[in-house]
N, C-alpha and C positions, 0 to 999 in steps of 0.2 A: 241194408244201402239195397236199395235199388234195380235195380234193372244196368237204367241211364247212367244211378254211380258209377256205378262198377267199372262202366264202359268209358266212361270218366277218368276214372286217373289208371284206365290202361294208357290212356292216351298223354296224360300227364305223363305220367312213369314211362315215357315210350315203349310200349310194350307190341306197341296195334301202333299203324297210320292213320293218321289228320283220316283219312279215304275211307278208312278201313272202318271206323269209327261213327264218320258220316252214314255207311255203307249200317251200324248196326243200329243207326236214333235212327233207322226212317220214321216208325211210327211214334216217335215222339218230337220228331225237327224239324219242321217242312222251311225247305232252303233253297234258292236256288244261286246258280254262277254264273257269272256272268264279266267274258271277262276277265278270268282270272279270278274277277273280285268275288269271295260270302257275301249271300244277299240272307239273314236269317229271316223268316214271316215271320214263322209261329214257334216260340221255344218255350214250352212246361213244364220243364222233365224230372224236375229233380226235390221228394222230400227237404236236403239233406244236404249245406253243397258241399263240394270239397273246395279245399284249402289249396292255394297257389303260393309253396316255397322258392325263396329266392334259389337255390335249389336245383328246384325242374327247369326254370329261364337258364339257368347259369349253364346247367348242364345240356341242353338243348343246341344250344350259341356254341361250347363247348362241338358236341357232335358236329354240329355242319363241314366248323373251319378242319374238322382230322380227314372232311370227306368222307363222312357217315350217309349222312344229308346234305341239298343239297339246297341250295337257300325257298324254294319254290313249298318242299316241307314246309323250312324251318317259320316262312313265311304265313302257309298256311295254315300250321298250327297256332301259331298265336293270336292268326287271326278268329281257329274256336275261343281261343286258352280268354280272346279278349270278349267276344260275342256272346256266345254262349252264356242264360244262366243255368248260373252252379255252379262257376267257379268263381270263387273270393278270394283275397286277402287273409292272412294267420287274424284273428283280431290280434286289439293293439292288448298290450298290460300296461301291468304301475314299470313295468323295465325300458321300457323304449315309449316313444313319443308317436303322438296320434300319425305322423309321416312317416312311421322308417320306412311303410312299406312301398312308397313313394317312387321313387326309385328304379322300385322290382315292374310296377303297374307300367311309369314310365319307357324300361324298355321294353317291358313284353307292345304299349302300344310303340311304340319306332319301328322292332319285330314286323308289328301285322301290315306296316304303310307305308312298306317302301318305296309308291310310286308319291308318299307328300314327303314325308321323310329321308330320305337317299335308296341311292341301292343296296346292295346287303353285300356290301365286296370284307373279305378279312380284313382287311382295314378299320374298317365298317367294326364289323367281328368283335375285333380285339378289342375297340372301343367300350363298346356294348360291356364286357369282359369286364375290365378293366372299372371303369364306374360300382361294378357289381361288388366284386372283392373292394371295392372303397369302403365302401357303408355296412359290405357285410364281411367283415374279416376272417369267420373262418368256410370260405369256398375255394374248393378246388381240385 
């Protein structure tokens, strides 16, 4: 696992903030932040993907509802996960349909674009948790 993979895993597991991850990735990622929006300009950082699972998204939303992070950090995190090359959904297996992880990815997209999909209120965040629990019953 290379330097960038380790950092993306730390970010995914909430062991570092989005800002700290970007600071550590300065040599691998070129980006701008304009009006609070992250724009990736150059992104060639990984030799192997970092897999995003539903529990990662679920736990970040739950942390936000519990006040352990604010909605701007949640949006920033989701923006990184959906924008940086290197994050991928788990590969499908024979037990799951090809679209099994679409709900997770849809929630991530919504979290990353509240200016399009609506403000991240507790009500909306709880709705996203419900959508995730409905699709992925082992979450909690």
